[in-house]
C-alpha positions as CSV (number, residue, x, y, z in Angstrom):
1,M,-108.3,34.2,138.6
2,L,-104.3,34.3,138.0
3,S,-103.4,34.2,141.5
4,L,-106.0,31.0,142.1
5,C,-104.6,29.2,139.9
6,G,-101.0,30.1,140.8
7,A,-102.1,28.9,144.3
8,L,-103.6,25.5,142.9
9,L,-100.4,25.1,141.3
10,A,-98.3,25.4,144.2
11,L,-100.4,23.1,146.1
12,A,-100.2,20.3,143.8
13,P,-96.6,19.5,144.4
14,A,-97.4,19.5,148.1
15,A,-100.3,17.4,148.1
16,Q,-98.0,14.9,145.6
17,A,-95.2,14.7,148.1
18,Q,-98.1,14.1,150.8
19,D,-99.5,11.1,149.0
20,D,-95.8,9.9,148.6
21,L,-95.0,10.5,152.0
22,L,-98.4,8.4,153.2
23,G,-97.4,5.4,150.5
24,Q,-93.9,5.3,152.0
25,L,-95.1,5.1,155.7
26,E,-97.9,2.6,154.5
27,K,-94.9,0.4,152.7
28,E,-93.1,0.8,156.0
29,T,-95.3,-0.5,158.5
30,T,-96.0,-3.5,156.2
31,D,-92.5,-4.3,155.4
32,P,-92.2,-8.4,155.9
33,L,-88.2,-7.5,157.0
34,K,-89.6,-5.8,159.9
35,R,-90.2,-7.8,163.0
36,E,-93.9,-6.6,164.6
37,V,-95.9,-7.8,167.6
38,V,-99.1,-8.5,166.8
39,T,-102.1,-6.7,169.0
40,A,-105.6,-6.6,169.5
41,T,-106.0,-10.4,168.7
42,F,-109.2,-10.3,170.9
43,K,-110.9,-7.0,171.7
44,G,-111.4,-7.5,175.6
45,N,-109.9,-9.4,178.7
46,R,-112.7,-11.9,178.2
47,I,-114.4,-13.6,175.2
48,I,-117.8,-14.8,176.8
49,N,-116.9,-17.3,179.5
50,S,-113.5,-17.5,178.9
51,Q,-110.6,-15.2,179.6
52,S,-108.2,-14.1,176.5
53,V,-104.7,-13.5,175.9
54,E,-105.3,-10.0,176.2
55,M,-104.5,-8.1,179.4
56,P,-104.5,-4.7,180.9
57,Y,-101.2,-2.8,179.8
58,A,-98.5,-2.2,182.7
59,G,-100.2,0.4,185.2
60,A,-103.5,0.0,183.8
61,M,-106.5,-1.3,185.7
62,S,-109.6,-2.9,184.3
63,F,-113.2,-2.9,185.9
64,L,-115.9,-5.6,184.8
65,I,-119.0,-6.1,185.4
66,Q,-120.2,-9.1,184.4
67,H,-124.2,-9.9,184.6
68,R,-126.2,-12.8,183.6
69,F,-130.3,-13.0,183.3
70,G,-132.5,-16.6,184.3
71,T,-132.7,-19.0,181.3
72,L,-134.7,-17.8,178.5
73,N,-137.2,-20.8,178.9
74,S,-138.4,-19.8,182.4
75,G,-141.5,-18.4,181.2
76,A,-143.4,-15.1,181.3
77,Y,-144.1,-15.1,185.0
78,N,-140.2,-14.7,185.4
79,F,-140.3,-12.2,182.3
80,F,-138.0,-14.7,180.5
81,G,-135.3,-14.8,182.7
82,L,-135.2,-10.9,183.3
83,D,-136.4,-11.4,187.1
84,Q,-133.4,-13.4,188.1
85,A,-129.7,-12.3,187.8
86,V,-126.3,-13.5,188.9
87,L,-123.7,-10.6,189.0
88,R,-120.0,-10.6,189.1
89,L,-117.6,-7.5,189.4
90,G,-113.9,-7.7,188.9
91,L,-110.6,-5.5,188.9
92,E,-107.8,-6.8,186.8
93,Y,-104.3,-5.1,187.0
94,G,-101.3,-5.0,184.8
95,L,-98.2,-5.4,186.9
96,S,-96.5,-5.4,183.7
97,D,-97.4,-5.9,180.0
98,R,-97.1,-9.6,180.3
99,F,-98.1,-10.1,183.9
100,T,-101.7,-9.2,185.4
101,V,-103.4,-10.1,188.6
102,G,-107.3,-10.1,189.1
103,I,-109.8,-10.5,191.9
104,G,-113.5,-10.9,191.6
105,R,-116.6,-11.3,193.6
106,S,-119.9,-13.3,192.4
107,S,-123.1,-13.5,193.8
108,Q,-123.4,-16.9,192.7
109,E,-122.6,-19.0,196.1
110,K,-121.3,-15.5,197.1
111,T,-117.9,-16.7,196.0
112,F,-114.9,-14.7,195.8
113,D,-112.1,-15.7,193.2
114,G,-108.6,-14.6,192.2
115,F,-106.3,-15.0,189.2
116,L,-102.9,-14.6,187.9
117,K,-102.1,-14.4,184.4
118,Y,-98.7,-14.7,182.4
119,R,-98.2,-14.1,178.7
120,A,-95.2,-16.3,177.9
121,L,-95.4,-15.7,174.0
122,R,-96.6,-12.8,171.6
123,Q,-97.4,-13.3,168.0
124,T,-95.2,-11.5,165.9
125,T,-94.6,-11.3,162.1
126,G,-91.4,-10.7,159.9
127,P,-88.1,-12.4,160.2
128,R,-88.3,-15.6,162.8
129,P,-92.1,-15.1,163.4
130,V,-93.9,-16.4,166.4
131,P,-97.4,-18.0,165.2
132,V,-99.3,-17.8,168.5
133,T,-99.7,-15.8,171.4
134,V,-99.7,-18.0,174.8
135,A,-100.7,-16.8,178.2
136,L,-100.7,-19.3,181.7
137,V,-103.6,-18.5,183.8
138,A,-103.7,-19.8,187.6
139,S,-106.8,-18.8,189.2
140,S,-109.0,-20.0,192.7
141,A,-112.3,-19.6,194.2
142,I,-113.6,-19.9,197.6
143,T,-117.6,-20.3,198.2
144,T,-118.7,-18.2,201.2
145,L,-122.1,-19.5,201.9
146,K,-123.7,-20.4,205.5
147,F,-122.4,-23.9,206.4
148,N,-124.9,-26.8,205.6
149,T,-122.6,-29.9,206.2
150,P,-119.7,-30.6,208.6
151,A,-117.4,-30.9,205.6
152,E,-118.5,-27.4,204.8
153,R,-116.8,-26.0,208.1
154,D,-113.5,-26.7,207.1
155,L,-112.5,-23.9,204.4
156,S,-110.1,-25.9,202.3
157,S,-113.2,-27.9,201.1
158,R,-114.8,-24.7,199.6
159,V,-111.7,-23.8,197.5
160,T,-111.5,-24.9,193.8
161,Y,-108.4,-24.4,191.8
162,A,-108.4,-23.9,187.8
163,Y,-105.2,-23.9,185.7
164,Q,-105.0,-23.1,181.6
165,V,-103.1,-22.7,179.0
166,L,-104.4,-19.9,176.2
167,I,-103.0,-20.3,172.8
168,A,-104.3,-18.1,170.6
169,R,-103.4,-16.9,166.7
170,K,-104.7,-14.1,165.0
171,F,-104.7,-14.9,161.6
172,N,-105.7,-11.5,159.8
173,E,-107.8,-8.5,160.8
174,G,-111.4,-10.3,161.0
175,L,-110.4,-13.6,162.5
176,S,-108.7,-15.0,165.7
177,V,-109.1,-18.6,167.3
178,Q,-107.9,-19.3,170.7
179,V,-107.8,-22.9,172.2
180,M,-107.6,-23.5,176.1
181,P,-106.2,-26.6,177.8
182,T,-107.9,-26.7,181.2
183,L,-107.6,-28.3,184.6
184,I,-110.1,-27.7,187.5
185,H,-109.5,-29.2,190.7
186,R,-112.1,-29.1,193.6
187,N,-110.9,-30.2,197.0
188,Y,-114.6,-31.4,197.9
189,V,-117.3,-33.1,196.0
190,T,-120.5,-33.7,197.1
191,S,-121.4,-37.1,195.4
192,S,-119.5,-40.0,193.4
193,V,-120.4,-38.6,190.1
194,E,-118.0,-36.0,190.5
195,D,-114.6,-35.6,190.0
196,N,-112.3,-33.8,192.1
197,D,-110.3,-33.3,189.0
198,V,-112.1,-32.2,185.9
199,Y,-110.2,-31.5,182.4
200,A,-111.5,-29.9,179.6
201,L,-110.5,-28.6,176.0
202,G,-111.9,-25.0,175.3
203,A,-111.9,-23.4,172.2
204,A,-113.1,-19.7,171.1
205,L,-113.2,-17.6,168.0
206,R,-113.9,-14.0,167.3
207,Q,-114.8,-12.9,163.6
208,K,-114.8,-8.9,163.2
209,I,-118.1,-7.7,161.1
210,T,-117.0,-3.8,161.2
211,K,-114.8,-1.7,162.7
212,R,-116.2,-1.7,166.0
213,T,-118.1,-4.6,165.9
214,A,-117.1,-8.6,166.1
215,L,-119.0,-12.0,166.5
216,T,-117.4,-14.4,169.4
217,A,-118.2,-17.6,170.4
218,D,-116.7,-20.0,172.9
219,Y,-116.9,-23.8,173.6
220,Y,-115.6,-26.5,176.6
221,Y,-115.6,-29.9,176.0
222,L,-115.6,-32.1,179.2
223,L,-113.0,-34.8,178.9
224,S,-113.2,-36.1,182.6
225,D,-116.0,-39.3,182.6
226,H,-118.1,-38.7,185.2
227,T,-118.5,-35.3,185.0
228,A,-119.2,-35.4,181.1
229,Q,-122.2,-37.9,182.0
230,N,-124.0,-35.9,184.5
231,F,-123.0,-32.3,183.3
232,R,-123.4,-30.2,179.9
233,N,-120.7,-28.7,177.8
234,A,-120.4,-24.9,178.3
235,L,-121.4,-22.9,174.8
236,G,-121.5,-19.4,174.5
237,L,-122.3,-17.0,171.3
238,G,-122.3,-13.3,171.4
239,V,-120.9,-10.2,170.0
240,D,-118.6,-7.4,170.9
241,L,-119.4,-3.7,170.4
242,E,-116.8,-1.3,171.2
243,T,-118.0,2.3,172.4
244,G,-115.2,4.7,173.0
245,G,-113.4,3.7,176.1
246,H,-114.8,0.8,177.0
247,V,-116.0,-2.5,175.3
248,F,-119.6,-3.7,175.6
249,Q,-120.1,-7.4,175.0
250,L,-123.5,-9.2,174.7
251,H,-123.8,-12.7,174.9
252,V,-126.4,-16.1,175.4
253,T,-124.7,-19.0,177.1
254,N,-126.0,-22.4,178.8
255,S,-123.7,-21.7,181.6
256,L,-124.8,-19.4,184.7
257,G,-121.6,-19.2,186.4
258,M,-118.8,-16.5,185.1
259,T,-115.8,-18.0,186.8
260,E,-113.9,-21.4,185.7
261,K,-115.5,-22.9,188.7
262,F,-118.8,-22.7,187.9
263,F,-118.7,-22.9,184.0
264,V,-116.5,-25.7,183.4
265,P,-117.4,-28.7,185.7
266,E,-121.0,-27.5,186.7
267,T,-122.9,-26.3,183.6
268,T,-126.7,-28.0,183.9
269,G,-128.2,-26.0,180.7
270,R,-129.1,-27.6,177.6
271,F,-128.5,-25.1,174.9
272,F,-130.4,-26.2,172.2
273,S,-133.4,-26.9,175.0
274,G,-133.9,-23.5,175.6
275,D,-131.7,-23.6,178.8
276,I,-130.0,-20.2,177.6
277,Y,-128.8,-17.2,179.8
278,F,-128.6,-13.7,178.4
279,G,-126.0,-11.8,179.8
280,F,-123.6,-8.7,179.3
281,T,-120.0,-8.0,180.3
282,V,-119.0,-4.1,180.6
283,A,-115.2,-3.6,180.7
284,R,-113.5,0.1,181.5
285,N,-110.1,0.6,181.7
286,F,-108.2,3.0,183.9
287,T,-104.6,4.4,184.0
288,I,-103.7,4.0,187.8
289,K,-99.8,4.4,187.1
290,P,-98.5,6.3,184.0
291,E,-95.9,5.0,181.5
292,R,-92.6,6.6,182.3
293,R,-91.1,8.4,179.0
């Protein structure tokens, strides 16, 4: 008994010292005089329709599987959309911590796409803080459907370009917000009611619910008159589930397409009339080039 009491007494100062050490470490990590980079503004490289300011770290590859079924109001005959599907496969590689290159292929209109993303600013805390993270995105997409008209024989008429500025702020551990001024340029349009240049303003948010779960939303407001009169604003609502080495994202949206070419200027679904597509995105990261130490 005496030996047991002695052992407990010996452990008490050690436990107290450990508590003091943990308290000191916590104080150091929250030191307002220390400049720190804000991380994990969003959990994935995609929010729902939108790209986020997140990107793979240098030497890492992200493999994305994006899948959308048909509309929920398509009826029981189509199993409420589950009989229909559009798929996009994508690869994104971090050339550096600031620069990412990506490619993808969508079954919708047999479209190939590619993009470059550059992180110009990173949100920081501490002395001289930077209030937001800013990323610049330039992308292009080409449709490879069989030729139906003479104009489509010119490959340049099948190309669409997209330019975005992603401005995001993580307000706290739970809430992140992003705004996205967007320009879509289409080399060829089929009618006078469509604009070659389509301007839109996007907004997105992420609200963390638990350690591994968050609610997400994004929305694009069309600014170009002709397009706004004949097409709908893209709206998406979703939930992010972090499961080990990948992020599983479930969502509903009124846009069938999963690249800027489709969801910004060509959304036709009326969200509150039941034109809702259920879909998911699975992202898996792989280390291609280990960091040098």
